[in-house]
Biotite code that builds the C-alpha atoms (Angstrom):
import biotite.structure as struc

atoms = struc.array([
    struc.Atom([19.343, -30.683, 43.394], chain_id="A", res_id=1, res_name="MET", atom_name="CA", element="C"),
    struc.Atom([20.503, -30.140, 39.717], chain_id="A", res_id=2, res_name="LEU", atom_name="CA", element="C"),
    struc.Atom([24.117, -31.405, 38.972], chain_id="A", res_id=3, res_name="PRO", atom_name="CA", element="C"),
    struc.Atom([26.348, -28.965, 39.065], chain_id="A", res_id=4, res_name="ILE", atom_name="CA", element="C"),
    struc.Atom([26.924, -29.065, 35.212], chain_id="A", res_id=5, res_name="ALA", atom_name="CA", element="C"),
    struc.Atom([23.445, -29.035, 34.215], chain_id="A", res_id=6, res_name="VAL", atom_name="CA", element="C"),
    struc.Atom([23.256, -25.512, 36.710], chain_id="A", res_id=7, res_name="THR", atom_name="CA", element="C"),
    struc.Atom([26.095, -24.311, 34.570], chain_id="A", res_id=8, res_name="VAL", atom_name="CA", element="C"),
    struc.Atom([24.656, -24.699, 31.248], chain_id="A", res_id=9, res_name="VAL", atom_name="CA", element="C"),
    struc.Atom([21.091, -23.181, 32.504], chain_id="A", res_id=10, res_name="LEU", atom_name="CA", element="C"),
    struc.Atom([22.409, -19.934, 33.773], chain_id="A", res_id=11, res_name="ALA", atom_name="CA", element="C"),
    struc.Atom([24.347, -19.925, 30.195], chain_id="A", res_id=12, res_name="ALA", atom_name="CA", element="C"),
    struc.Atom([21.572, -20.457, 28.245], chain_id="A", res_id=13, res_name="VAL", atom_name="CA", element="C"),
    struc.Atom([19.536, -17.563, 30.807], chain_id="A", res_id=14, res_name="ALA", atom_name="CA", element="C"),
    struc.Atom([22.707, -15.044, 30.111], chain_id="A", res_id=15, res_name="GLY", atom_name="CA", element="C"),
    struc.Atom([22.576, -15.327, 26.320], chain_id="A", res_id=16, res_name="VAL", atom_name="CA", element="C"),
    struc.Atom([18.849, -15.037, 26.383], chain_id="A", res_id=17, res_name="SER", atom_name="CA", element="C"),
    struc.Atom([19.053, -12.007, 28.394], chain_id="A", res_id=18, res_name="THR", atom_name="CA", element="C"),
    struc.Atom([22.191, -11.069, 25.870], chain_id="A", res_id=19, res_name="TRP", atom_name="CA", element="C"),
    struc.Atom([20.209, -11.628, 23.165], chain_id="A", res_id=20, res_name="LEU", atom_name="CA", element="C"),
    struc.Atom([17.337, -9.351, 24.174], chain_id="A", res_id=21, res_name="TRP", atom_name="CA", element="C"),
    struc.Atom([19.152, -6.350, 25.225], chain_id="A", res_id=22, res_name="VAL", atom_name="CA", element="C"),
    struc.Atom([21.084, -6.670, 21.602], chain_id="A", res_id=23, res_name="ARG", atom_name="CA", element="C"),
    struc.Atom([17.661, -6.579, 19.963], chain_id="A", res_id=24, res_name="SER", atom_name="CA", element="C"),
    struc.Atom([15.839, -4.127, 21.797], chain_id="A", res_id=25, res_name="ARG", atom_name="CA", element="C"),
    struc.Atom([18.566, -2.060, 21.686], chain_id="A", res_id=26, res_name="ASP", atom_name="CA", element="C"),
    struc.Atom([18.845, -2.399, 17.440], chain_id="A", res_id=27, res_name="ALA", atom_name="CA", element="C"),
    struc.Atom([15.018, -1.444, 17.990], chain_id="A", res_id=28, res_name="ASP", atom_name="CA", element="C"),
    struc.Atom([15.915, 1.875, 19.191], chain_id="A", res_id=29, res_name="ARG", atom_name="CA", element="C"),
    struc.Atom([18.594, 2.596, 17.081], chain_id="A", res_id=30, res_name="GLU", atom_name="CA", element="C"),
    struc.Atom([16.127, 1.770, 14.081], chain_id="A", res_id=31, res_name="ARG", atom_name="CA", element="C"),
    struc.Atom([13.747, 3.980, 15.486], chain_id="A", res_id=32, res_name="ASP", atom_name="CA", element="C"),
    struc.Atom([15.749, 7.010, 16.163], chain_id="A", res_id=33, res_name="PHE", atom_name="CA", element="C"),
    struc.Atom([17.154, 6.596, 12.438], chain_id="A", res_id=34, res_name="ALA", atom_name="CA", element="C"),
    struc.Atom([13.547, 6.425, 11.387], chain_id="A", res_id=35, res_name="ARG", atom_name="CA", element="C"),
    struc.Atom([12.686, 9.539, 12.923], chain_id="A", res_id=36, res_name="ALA", atom_name="CA", element="C"),
    struc.Atom([15.847, 12.122, 12.122], chain_id="A", res_id=37, res_name="VAL", atom_name="CA", element="C"),
    struc.Atom([14.735, 11.020, 8.777], chain_id="A", res_id=38, res_name="ARG", atom_name="CA", element="C"),
    struc.Atom([10.995, 11.649, 8.979], chain_id="A", res_id=39, res_name="ALA", atom_name="CA", element="C"),
    struc.Atom([12.367, 15.229, 10.232], chain_id="A", res_id=40, res_name="ARG", atom_name="CA", element="C"),
    struc.Atom([14.457, 16.060, 7.523], chain_id="A", res_id=41, res_name="LYS", atom_name="CA", element="C"),
    struc.Atom([11.668, 15.012, 4.976], chain_id="A", res_id=42, res_name="LEU", atom_name="CA", element="C"),
    struc.Atom([9.412, 17.323, 6.879], chain_id="A", res_id=43, res_name="GLY", atom_name="CA", element="C"),
    struc.Atom([7.226, 14.596, 8.057], chain_id="A", res_id=44, res_name="TRP", atom_name="CA", element="C"),
    struc.Atom([6.088, 13.651, 11.184], chain_id="A", res_id=45, res_name="SER", atom_name="CA", element="C"),
    struc.Atom([7.083, 9.995, 12.782], chain_id="A", res_id=46, res_name="TYR", atom_name="CA", element="C"),
    struc.Atom([5.330, 8.415, 15.094], chain_id="A", res_id=47, res_name="GLU", atom_name="CA", element="C"),
    struc.Atom([7.253, 5.187, 16.860], chain_id="A", res_id=48, res_name="GLY", atom_name="CA", element="C"),
    struc.Atom([5.133, 3.736, 19.719], chain_id="A", res_id=49, res_name="ASN", atom_name="CA", element="C"),
    struc.Atom([2.485, 0.552, 18.389], chain_id="A", res_id=50, res_name="ARG", atom_name="CA", element="C"),
    struc.Atom([-0.641, 0.712, 18.318], chain_id="A", res_id=51, res_name="GLU", atom_name="CA", element="C"),
    struc.Atom([-1.984, -3.411, 17.498], chain_id="A", res_id=52, res_name="GLY", atom_name="CA", element="C"),
    struc.Atom([-0.492, -4.698, 14.863], chain_id="A", res_id=53, res_name="SER", atom_name="CA", element="C"),
    struc.Atom([0.788, -1.308, 14.052], chain_id="A", res_id=54, res_name="ILE", atom_name="CA", element="C"),
    struc.Atom([4.756, -0.533, 14.422], chain_id="A", res_id=55, res_name="ASP", atom_name="CA", element="C"),
    struc.Atom([5.088, 2.929, 13.545], chain_id="A", res_id=56, res_name="TYR", atom_name="CA", element="C"),
    struc.Atom([3.636, 5.628, 10.858], chain_id="A", res_id=57, res_name="ARG", atom_name="CA", element="C"),
    struc.Atom([4.846, 8.518, 9.488], chain_id="A", res_id=58, res_name="PHE", atom_name="CA", element="C"),
    struc.Atom([2.501, 11.453, 7.809], chain_id="A", res_id=59, res_name="ALA", atom_name="CA", element="C"),
    struc.Atom([3.579, 14.375, 5.908], chain_id="A", res_id=60, res_name="GLY", atom_name="CA", element="C"),
    struc.Atom([1.684, 16.995, 3.433], chain_id="A", res_id=61, res_name="HIS", atom_name="CA", element="C"),
    struc.Atom([2.962, 18.184, -0.268], chain_id="A", res_id=62, res_name="VAL", atom_name="CA", element="C"),
    struc.Atom([1.069, 20.553, -2.622], chain_id="A", res_id=63, res_name="GLY", atom_name="CA", element="C"),
    struc.Atom([-2.323, 19.969, -1.185], chain_id="A", res_id=64, res_name="GLY", atom_name="CA", element="C"),
    struc.Atom([-2.143, 16.177, -0.670], chain_id="A", res_id=65, res_name="ILE", atom_name="CA", element="C"),
    struc.Atom([-2.112, 15.203, 2.781], chain_id="A", res_id=66, res_name="ALA", atom_name="CA", element="C"),
    struc.Atom([-1.234, 11.786, 3.426], chain_id="A", res_id=67, res_name="TRP", atom_name="CA", element="C"),
    struc.Atom([-0.127, 8.831, 6.196], chain_id="A", res_id=68, res_name="GLN", atom_name="CA", element="C"),
    struc.Atom([2.022, 6.033, 5.947], chain_id="A", res_id=69, res_name="LEU", atom_name="CA", element="C"),
    struc.Atom([1.828, 2.856, 8.076], chain_id="A", res_id=70, res_name="TRP", atom_name="CA", element="C"),
    struc.Atom([3.898, -0.167, 8.953], chain_id="A", res_id=71, res_name="PHE", atom_name="CA", element="C"),
    struc.Atom([1.298, -3.197, 9.641], chain_id="A", res_id=72, res_name="ASP", atom_name="CA", element="C"),
    struc.Atom([3.145, -6.328, 11.316], chain_id="A", res_id=73, res_name="SER", atom_name="CA", element="C"),
    struc.Atom([-0.410, -8.435, 10.981], chain_id="A", res_id=74, res_name="ASP", atom_name="CA", element="C"),
    struc.Atom([1.013, -9.621, 14.614], chain_id="A", res_id=75, res_name="ARG", atom_name="CA", element="C"),
    struc.Atom([-1.298, -11.854, 16.027], chain_id="A", res_id=76, res_name="GLY", atom_name="CA", element="C"),
    struc.Atom([-2.399, -13.379, 12.203], chain_id="A", res_id=77, res_name="SER", atom_name="CA", element="C"),
    struc.Atom([-1.490, -16.920, 11.908], chain_id="A", res_id=78, res_name="ASP", atom_name="CA", element="C"),
    struc.Atom([0.201, -16.591, 8.653], chain_id="A", res_id=79, res_name="SER", atom_name="CA", element="C"),
    struc.Atom([1.429, -12.576, 9.431], chain_id="A", res_id=80, res_name="PRO", atom_name="CA", element="C"),
    struc.Atom([1.785, -10.898, 6.100], chain_id="A", res_id=81, res_name="THR", atom_name="CA", element="C"),
    struc.Atom([3.631, -7.277, 7.331], chain_id="A", res_id=82, res_name="PRO", atom_name="CA", element="C"),
    struc.Atom([2.863, -4.684, 4.928], chain_id="A", res_id=83, res_name="SER", atom_name="CA", element="C"),
    struc.Atom([3.062, -1.021, 4.304], chain_id="A", res_id=84, res_name="ALA", atom_name="CA", element="C"),
    struc.Atom([0.285, 1.147, 3.791], chain_id="A", res_id=85, res_name="VAL", atom_name="CA", element="C"),
    struc.Atom([-0.111, 5.004, 2.046], chain_id="A", res_id=86, res_name="TRP", atom_name="CA", element="C"),
    struc.Atom([-3.575, 6.463, 2.551], chain_id="A", res_id=87, res_name="LYS", atom_name="CA", element="C"),
    struc.Atom([-4.769, 10.286, 1.972], chain_id="A", res_id=88, res_name="SER", atom_name="CA", element="C"),
    struc.Atom([-8.213, 10.792, 2.102], chain_id="A", res_id=89, res_name="ALA", atom_name="CA", element="C"),
    struc.Atom([-7.743, 14.713, -0.036], chain_id="A", res_id=90, res_name="ASN", atom_name="CA", element="C"),
    struc.Atom([-9.385, 12.252, -3.029], chain_id="A", res_id=91, res_name="LEU", atom_name="CA", element="C"),
    struc.Atom([-12.385, 10.582, -2.488], chain_id="A", res_id=92, res_name="GLN", atom_name="CA", element="C"),
    struc.Atom([-15.133, 8.204, -4.472], chain_id="A", res_id=93, res_name="THR", atom_name="CA", element="C"),
    struc.Atom([-18.348, 7.218, -3.985], chain_id="A", res_id=94, res_name="PRO", atom_name="CA", element="C"),
    struc.Atom([-17.676, 3.896, -4.699], chain_id="A", res_id=95, res_name="SER", atom_name="CA", element="C"),
    struc.Atom([-14.464, 1.800, -5.407], chain_id="A", res_id=96, res_name="LEU", atom_name="CA", element="C"),
    struc.Atom([-13.434, 3.776, -8.935], chain_id="A", res_id=97, res_name="SER", atom_name="CA", element="C"),
    struc.Atom([-9.585, 2.750, -9.470], chain_id="A", res_id=98, res_name="LEU", atom_name="CA", element="C"),
    struc.Atom([-7.420, -0.821, -8.953], chain_id="A", res_id=99, res_name="VAL", atom_name="CA", element="C"),
    struc.Atom([-4.132, -0.663, -10.123], chain_id="A", res_id=100, res_name="ILE", atom_name="CA", element="C"),
    struc.Atom([-2.285, -4.372, -9.509], chain_id="A", res_id=101, res_name="LEU", atom_name="CA", element="C"),
    struc.Atom([0.342, -6.564, -11.164], chain_id="A", res_id=102, res_name="GLY", atom_name="CA", element="C"),
    struc.Atom([-1.328, -7.419, -14.389], chain_id="A", res_id=103, res_name="ARG", atom_name="CA", element="C"),
    struc.Atom([-1.225, -11.445, -13.790], chain_id="A", res_id=104, res_name="ARG", atom_name="CA", element="C"),
    struc.Atom([-3.246, -10.903, -10.436], chain_id="A", res_id=105, res_name="ARG", atom_name="CA", element="C"),
    struc.Atom([-5.644, -8.880, -12.252], chain_id="A", res_id=106, res_name="PHE", atom_name="CA", element="C"),
    struc.Atom([-6.092, -11.233, -15.225], chain_id="A", res_id=107, res_name="GLU", atom_name="CA", element="C"),
    struc.Atom([-6.923, -13.656, -12.093], chain_id="A", res_id=108, res_name="LEU", atom_name="CA", element="C"),
    struc.Atom([-9.278, -11.504, -10.000], chain_id="A", res_id=109, res_name="GLU", atom_name="CA", element="C"),
    struc.Atom([-11.031, -10.078, -12.884], chain_id="A", res_id=110, res_name="SER", atom_name="CA", element="C"),
    struc.Atom([-11.618, -13.086, -14.543], chain_id="A", res_id=111, res_name="GLY", atom_name="CA", element="C"),
    struc.Atom([-14.352, -15.538, -13.742], chain_id="A", res_id=112, res_name="ALA", atom_name="CA", element="C"),
    struc.Atom([-12.509, -18.250, -11.622], chain_id="A", res_id=113, res_name="VAL", atom_name="CA", element="C"),
    struc.Atom([-11.906, -14.704, -9.776], chain_id="A", res_id=114, res_name="GLY", atom_name="CA", element="C"),
    struc.Atom([-15.171, -13.256, -9.814], chain_id="A", res_id=115, res_name="GLN", atom_name="CA", element="C"),
    struc.Atom([-16.270, -16.733, -8.661], chain_id="A", res_id=116, res_name="LEU", atom_name="CA", element="C"),
    struc.Atom([-13.979, -16.771, -5.640], chain_id="A", res_id=117, res_name="LEU", atom_name="CA", element="C"),
    struc.Atom([-14.456, -13.677, -4.537], chain_id="A", res_id=118, res_name="MET", atom_name="CA", element="C"),
    struc.Atom([-18.133, -14.383, -4.872], chain_id="A", res_id=119, res_name="GLY", atom_name="CA", element="C"),
    struc.Atom([-17.612, -17.390, -2.355], chain_id="A", res_id=120, res_name="VAL", atom_name="CA", element="C"),
    struc.Atom([-15.592, -15.059, -0.139], chain_id="A", res_id=121, res_name="ALA", atom_name="CA", element="C"),
    struc.Atom([-18.414, -12.637, 0.451], chain_id="A", res_id=122, res_name="SER", atom_name="CA", element="C"),
    struc.Atom([-21.232, -15.166, 1.075], chain_id="A", res_id=123, res_name="GLY", atom_name="CA", element="C"),
    struc.Atom([-18.508, -16.921, 4.095], chain_id="A", res_id=124, res_name="ILE", atom_name="CA", element="C"),
    struc.Atom([-18.026, -13.463, 4.913], chain_id="A", res_id=125, res_name="ALA", atom_name="CA", element="C"),
    struc.Atom([-21.162, -12.447, 5.175], chain_id="A", res_id=126, res_name="GLU", atom_name="CA", element="C"),
    struc.Atom([-22.991, -15.211, 7.508], chain_id="A", res_id=127, res_name="ALA", atom_name="CA", element="C"),
    struc.Atom([-20.265, -15.023, 9.831], chain_id="A", res_id=128, res_name="ILE", atom_name="CA", element="C"),
    struc.Atom([-19.593, -11.269, 9.815], chain_id="A", res_id=129, res_name="HIS", atom_name="CA", element="C"),
    struc.Atom([-23.130, -10.001, 8.370], chain_id="A", res_id=130, res_name="GLY", atom_name="CA", element="C"),
    struc.Atom([-21.217, -8.218, 5.869], chain_id="A", res_id=131, res_name="HIS", atom_name="CA", element="C"),
    struc.Atom([-20.061, -9.260, 2.653], chain_id="A", res_id=132, res_name="ALA", atom_name="CA", element="C"),
    struc.Atom([-16.105, -9.105, 1.225], chain_id="A", res_id=133, res_name="ALA", atom_name="CA", element="C"),
    struc.Atom([-15.339, -8.022, -2.034], chain_id="A", res_id=134, res_name="HIS", atom_name="CA", element="C"),
    struc.Atom([-18.748, -6.878, -2.891], chain_id="A", res_id=135, res_name="SER", atom_name="CA", element="C"),
    struc.Atom([-17.095, -3.507, -3.573], chain_id="A", res_id=136, res_name="ASP", atom_name="CA", element="C"),
    struc.Atom([-14.151, -4.702, -6.043], chain_id="A", res_id=137, res_name="LYS", atom_name="CA", element="C"),
    struc.Atom([-16.551, -7.271, -7.784], chain_id="A", res_id=138, res_name="SER", atom_name="CA", element="C"),
    struc.Atom([-19.158, -5.307, -8.869], chain_id="A", res_id=139, res_name="ALA", atom_name="CA", element="C"),
    struc.Atom([-16.072, -2.869, -9.612], chain_id="A", res_id=140, res_name="PHE", atom_name="CA", element="C"),
    struc.Atom([-15.271, -5.408, -11.754], chain_id="A", res_id=141, res_name="TYR", atom_name="CA", element="C"),
    struc.Atom([-18.576, -6.081, -13.618], chain_id="A", res_id=142, res_name="GLU", atom_name="CA", element="C"),
    struc.Atom([-18.104, -2.454, -15.820], chain_id="A", res_id=143, res_name="THR", atom_name="CA", element="C"),
    struc.Atom([-14.322, -1.256, -15.241], chain_id="A", res_id=144, res_name="ALA", atom_name="CA", element="C"),
    struc.Atom([-12.380, -0.145, -18.199], chain_id="A", res_id=145, res_name="ILE", atom_name="CA", element="C"),
    struc.Atom([-8.897, -0.889, -18.481], chain_id="A", res_id=146, res_name="ARG", atom_name="CA", element="C"),
    struc.Atom([-6.271, 1.004, -19.624], chain_id="A", res_id=147, res_name="ILE", atom_name="CA", element="C"),
    struc.Atom([-2.784, 1.320, -20.866], chain_id="A", res_id=148, res_name="ASN", atom_name="CA", element="C"),
    struc.Atom([0.225, 3.323, -19.499], chain_id="A", res_id=149, res_name="GLY", atom_name="CA", element="C"),
    struc.Atom([1.694, 3.780, -23.107], chain_id="A", res_id=150, res_name="GLY", atom_name="CA", element="C"),
    struc.Atom([4.998, 2.021, -21.702], chain_id="A", res_id=151, res_name="ARG", atom_name="CA", element="C"),
    struc.Atom([5.061, -1.791, -22.966], chain_id="A", res_id=152, res_name="PRO", atom_name="CA", element="C"),
    struc.Atom([7.446, -2.850, -19.608], chain_id="A", res_id=153, res_name="SER", atom_name="CA", element="C"),
    struc.Atom([4.662, -1.227, -17.538], chain_id="A", res_id=154, res_name="PHE", atom_name="CA", element="C"),
    struc.Atom([1.594, -2.245, -19.378], chain_id="A", res_id=155, res_name="ASP", atom_name="CA", element="C"),
    struc.Atom([3.467, -5.780, -19.516], chain_id="A", res_id=156, res_name="GLU", atom_name="CA", element="C"),
    struc.Atom([3.594, -5.836, -15.554], chain_id="A", res_id=157, res_name="ARG", atom_name="CA", element="C"),
    struc.Atom([1.091, -4.073, -14.294], chain_id="A", res_id=158, res_name="PHE", atom_name="CA", element="C"),
    struc.Atom([-2.872, -3.418, -14.951], chain_id="A", res_id=159, res_name="ALA", atom_name="CA", element="C"),
    struc.Atom([-4.489, -0.631, -14.178], chain_id="A", res_id=160, res_name="VAL", atom_name="CA", element="C"),
    struc.Atom([-8.549, -0.144, -14.232], chain_id="A", res_id=161, res_name="ALA", atom_name="CA", element="C"),
    struc.Atom([-11.092, 2.513, -13.997], chain_id="A", res_id=162, res_name="ILE", atom_name="CA", element="C"),
    struc.Atom([-14.564, 2.751, -13.544], chain_id="A", res_id=163, res_name="ALA", atom_name="CA", element="C"),
    struc.Atom([-16.773, 4.394, -16.637], chain_id="A", res_id=164, res_name="PRO", atom_name="CA", element="C"),
    struc.Atom([-16.528, 8.082, -15.337], chain_id="A", res_id=165, res_name="ASP", atom_name="CA", element="C"),
    struc.Atom([-13.308, 7.889, -14.259], chain_id="A", res_id=166, res_name="MET", atom_name="CA", element="C"),
    struc.Atom([-10.762, 10.337, -16.242], chain_id="A", res_id=167, res_name="PRO", atom_name="CA", element="C"),
    struc.Atom([-8.133, 8.592, -18.297], chain_id="A", res_id=168, res_name="ARG", atom_name="CA", element="C"),
    struc.Atom([-5.545, 10.949, -18.875], chain_id="A", res_id=169, res_name="ASP", atom_name="CA", element="C"),
    struc.Atom([-3.009, 10.692, -15.611], chain_id="A", res_id=170, res_name="TRP", atom_name="CA", element="C"),
    struc.Atom([-0.890, 7.850, -16.300], chain_id="A", res_id=171, res_name="ILE", atom_name="CA", element="C"),
    struc.Atom([2.252, 9.857, -17.452], chain_id="A", res_id=172, res_name="ASP", atom_name="CA", element="C"),
    struc.Atom([5.899, 8.172, -17.651], chain_id="A", res_id=173, res_name="VAL", atom_name="CA", element="C"),
    struc.Atom([7.098, 9.330, -13.963], chain_id="A", res_id=174, res_name="GLU", atom_name="CA", element="C"),
    struc.Atom([4.228, 6.958, -12.629], chain_id="A", res_id=175, res_name="LEU", atom_name="CA", element="C"),
    struc.Atom([5.702, 4.428, -14.813], chain_id="A", res_id=176, res_name="GLN", atom_name="CA", element="C"),
    struc.Atom([9.428, 4.697, -14.093], chain_id="A", res_id=177, res_name="THR", atom_name="CA", element="C"),
    struc.Atom([8.504, 5.137, -10.417], chain_id="A", res_id=178, res_name="LEU", atom_name="CA", element="C"),
    struc.Atom([6.241, 1.880, -10.243], chain_id="A", res_id=179, res_name="MET", atom_name="CA", element="C"),
    struc.Atom([8.959, -0.137, -11.889], chain_id="A", res_id=180, res_name="MET", atom_name="CA", element="C"),
    struc.Atom([12.309, 1.761, -10.608], chain_id="A", res_id=181, res_name="GLN", atom_name="CA", element="C"),
    struc.Atom([12.654, 0.696, -6.884], chain_id="A", res_id=182, res_name="TRP", atom_name="CA", element="C"),
    struc.Atom([15.594, 1.748, -4.919], chain_id="A", res_id=183, res_name="PRO", atom_name="CA", element="C"),
    struc.Atom([17.997, -0.748, -4.544], chain_id="A", res_id=184, res_name="ALA", atom_name="CA", element="C"),
    struc.Atom([18.702, -1.381, -1.041], chain_id="A", res_id=185, res_name="VAL", atom_name="CA", element="C"),
    struc.Atom([15.005, -3.193, -2.251], chain_id="A", res_id=186, res_name="ALA", atom_name="CA", element="C"),
    struc.Atom([15.403, -6.561, -1.520], chain_id="A", res_id=187, res_name="ALA", atom_name="CA", element="C"),
    struc.Atom([16.930, -8.925, -4.359], chain_id="A", res_id=188, res_name="PRO", atom_name="CA", element="C"),
    struc.Atom([14.551, -10.100, -7.187], chain_id="A", res_id=189, res_name="GLY", atom_name="CA", element="C"),
    struc.Atom([11.773, -8.118, -5.829], chain_id="A", res_id=190, res_name="LEU", atom_name="CA", element="C"),
    struc.Atom([8.903, -8.523, -7.689], chain_id="A", res_id=191, res_name="ARG", atom_name="CA", element="C"),
    struc.Atom([6.784, -5.109, -7.044], chain_id="A", res_id=192, res_name="ILE", atom_name="CA", element="C"),
    struc.Atom([3.527, -6.022, -9.510], chain_id="A", res_id=193, res_name="GLU", atom_name="CA", element="C"),
    struc.Atom([2.795, -9.162, -6.536], chain_id="A", res_id=194, res_name="ASP", atom_name="CA", element="C"),
    struc.Atom([3.074, -7.530, -3.921], chain_id="A", res_id=195, res_name="GLN", atom_name="CA", element="C"),
    struc.Atom([1.248, -3.978, -4.779], chain_id="A", res_id=196, res_name="ILE", atom_name="CA", element="C"),
    struc.Atom([-2.115, -2.585, -4.916], chain_id="A", res_id=197, res_name="GLU", atom_name="CA", element="C"),
    struc.Atom([-3.540, 0.804, -4.912], chain_id="A", res_id=198, res_name="ILE", atom_name="CA", element="C"),
    struc.Atom([-6.937, 1.811, -4.999], chain_id="A", res_id=199, res_name="THR", atom_name="CA", element="C"),
    struc.Atom([-9.103, 4.758, -4.512], chain_id="A", res_id=200, res_name="LEU", atom_name="CA", element="C"),
    struc.Atom([-12.575, 4.637, -3.226], chain_id="A", res_id=201, res_name="ALA", atom_name="CA", element="C"),
    struc.Atom([-14.689, 6.429, -0.529], chain_id="A", res_id=202, res_name="ALA", atom_name="CA", element="C"),
    struc.Atom([-12.009, 6.173, 1.990], chain_id="A", res_id=203, res_name="GLY", atom_name="CA", element="C"),
    struc.Atom([-9.235, 7.769, 0.059], chain_id="A", res_id=204, res_name="GLY", atom_name="CA", element="C"),
    struc.Atom([-6.616, 6.883, -2.458], chain_id="A", res_id=205, res_name="LEU", atom_name="CA", element="C"),
    struc.Atom([-4.613, 3.761, -0.439], chain_id="A", res_id=206, res_name="GLN", atom_name="CA", element="C"),
    struc.Atom([-1.290, 1.876, -1.329], chain_id="A", res_id=207, res_name="ILE", atom_name="CA", element="C"),
    struc.Atom([-0.905, -1.407, -0.177], chain_id="A", res_id=208, res_name="LEU", atom_name="CA", element="C"),
    struc.Atom([2.510, -2.972, -0.267], chain_id="A", res_id=209, res_name="VAL", atom_name="CA", element="C"),
    struc.Atom([3.141, -6.107, 1.073], chain_id="A", res_id=210, res_name="GLN", atom_name="CA", element="C"),
    struc.Atom([6.536, -7.819, 2.236], chain_id="A", res_id=211, res_name="LYS", atom_name="CA", element="C"),
    struc.Atom([8.121, -4.529, 1.743], chain_id="A", res_id=212, res_name="MET", atom_name="CA", element="C"),
    struc.Atom([11.804, -3.941, 3.166], chain_id="A", res_id=213, res_name="PRO", atom_name="CA", element="C"),
    struc.Atom([11.653, -1.553, 6.028], chain_id="A", res_id=214, res_name="GLU", atom_name="CA", element="C"),
    struc.Atom([14.801, 0.218, 4.471], chain_id="A", res_id=215, res_name="GLU", atom_name="CA", element="C"),
    struc.Atom([13.576, 3.800, 4.648], chain_id="A", res_id=216, res_name="PHE", atom_name="CA", element="C"),
    struc.Atom([14.377, 4.362, 0.879], chain_id="A", res_id=217, res_name="ALA", atom_name="CA", element="C"),
    struc.Atom([11.310, 2.107, 0.307], chain_id="A", res_id=218, res_name="CYS", atom_name="CA", element="C"),
    struc.Atom([8.994, 3.904, 2.804], chain_id="A", res_id=219, res_name="TRP", atom_name="CA", element="C"),
    struc.Atom([10.093, 7.229, 0.722], chain_id="A", res_id=220, res_name="GLU", atom_name="CA", element="C"),
    struc.Atom([10.094, 5.740, -2.782], chain_id="A", res_id=221, res_name="HIS", atom_name="CA", element="C"),
    struc.Atom([5.950, 4.647, -1.661], chain_id="A", res_id=222, res_name="VAL", atom_name="CA", element="C"),
    struc.Atom([5.413, 8.231, -0.751], chain_id="A", res_id=223, res_name="ALA", atom_name="CA", element="C"),
    struc.Atom([6.443, 9.561, -4.156], chain_id="A", res_id=224, res_name="THR", atom_name="CA", element="C"),
    struc.Atom([4.656, 7.340, -5.943], chain_id="A", res_id=225, res_name="ILE", atom_name="CA", element="C"),
    struc.Atom([1.308, 8.442, -3.367], chain_id="A", res_id=226, res_name="GLY", atom_name="CA", element="C"),
    struc.Atom([1.920, 12.188, -3.214], chain_id="A", res_id=227, res_name="VAL", atom_name="CA", element="C"),
    struc.Atom([2.485, 11.998, -7.298], chain_id="A", res_id=228, res_name="HIS", atom_name="CA", element="C"),
    struc.Atom([-0.545, 9.812, -8.616], chain_id="A", res_id=229, res_name="LEU", atom_name="CA", element="C"),
    struc.Atom([-2.714, 11.907, -6.877], chain_id="A", res_id=230, res_name="ALA", atom_name="CA", element="C"),
    struc.Atom([-1.448, 15.382, -7.764], chain_id="A", res_id=231, res_name="GLN", atom_name="CA", element="C"),
    struc.Atom([-2.003, 13.542, -11.373], chain_id="A", res_id=232, res_name="GLN", atom_name="CA", element="C"),
    struc.Atom([-5.624, 12.420, -10.617], chain_id="A", res_id=233, res_name="LEU", atom_name="CA", element="C"),
    struc.Atom([-6.342, 15.552, -8.916], chain_id="A", res_id=234, res_name="HIS", atom_name="CA", element="C"),
    struc.Atom([-5.316, 17.347, -12.236], chain_id="A", res_id=235, res_name="ALA", atom_name="CA", element="C"),
    struc.Atom([-6.526, 15.046, -14.470], chain_id="A", res_id=236, res_name="ALA", atom_name="CA", element="C"),
    struc.Atom([-10.152, 15.648, -12.700], chain_id="A", res_id=237, res_name="SER", atom_name="CA", element="C"),
    struc.Atom([-10.198, 19.455, -12.080], chain_id="A", res_id=238, res_name="GLN", atom_name="CA", element="C"),
    struc.Atom([-9.137, 18.912, -16.451], chain_id="A", res_id=239, res_name="SER", atom_name="CA", element="C"),
    struc.Atom([-12.191, 16.927, -16.638], chain_id="A", res_id=240, res_name="VAL", atom_name="CA", element="C"),
    struc.Atom([-14.423, 19.489, -14.300], chain_id="A", res_id=241, res_name="SER", atom_name="CA", element="C"),
    struc.Atom([-13.288, 22.328, -16.529], chain_id="A", res_id=242, res_name="LYS", atom_name="CA", element="C"),
    struc.Atom([-14.440, 20.827, -19.715], chain_id="A", res_id=243, res_name="GLU", atom_name="CA", element="C"),
    struc.Atom([-17.523, 19.732, -18.599], chain_id="A", res_id=244, res_name="ALA", atom_name="CA", element="C"),
    struc.Atom([-17.967, 23.549, -17.525], chain_id="A", res_id=245, res_name="THR", atom_name="CA", element="C"),
    struc.Atom([-17.141, 25.080, -20.102], chain_id="A", res_id=246, res_name="THR", atom_name="CA", element="C"),
    struc.Atom([-19.215, 22.847, -22.818], chain_id="A", res_id=247, res_name="ALA", atom_name="CA", element="C"),
    struc.Atom([-22.141, 23.700, -20.845], chain_id="A", res_id=248, res_name="GLY", atom_name="CA", element="C"),
    struc.Atom([-21.881, 27.606, -21.237], chain_id="A", res_id=249, res_name="ALA", atom_name="CA", element="C"),
    struc.Atom([-20.867, 26.580, -24.611], chain_id="A", res_id=250, res_name="ALA", atom_name="CA", element="C"),
    struc.Atom([-25.105, 25.313, -24.987], chain_id="A", res_id=251, res_name="ASN", atom_name="CA", element="C"),
    struc.Atom([-26.189, 27.903, -23.117], chain_id="A", res_id=252, res_name="LEU", atom_name="CA", element="C"),
])
């Protein structure tokens, strides 16, 4: 038999563990309820049931742009990197046609070393899984055109690259401000340019933010960036199409 003192200690440890588990469960429920209430006030839908590594998701529809936003905990990975993902299928291109990254990461990826590393990773993935990884991005960088936002503070932190046939007049002051100025509740020292990646491809327009704070203000900010960018790209595309139609009619 175990000494009485040991038994008492084990019982105390078990009791504390149970108390901590209950507190954690209650805290999760409170956060889930708060997200649901806030989403409802904004006219969003909310789904709090876990599905694989996705802990919860939002969805909304603004100005003709339908979107989804979810929290991917990356649960099960050896080195989990939780991330927020915003996506809209309203805008699609046959292949990768837009990349917005932190400037330092862009220069690394698009440079000779980055291209070599992506080529090696693609070859390994193809050997293991039967399909290449990063092949779309590698091919994109070969012909991509880098465009500036116009504000030095933005261009110092971010790089914007587009396919040659993409419209260019869509980076406005509001988009640049949204990208640079995040809610005050965001983690101190947050370097969003090191954590965000925006792409437009066959799957739609997507924003990926790694290690994003889970405060609701940050979720709302990501959705605002996504909707505004989608509307800007749509308007620019419509303008280019109208100009092409007018030019074609003039040549008849």
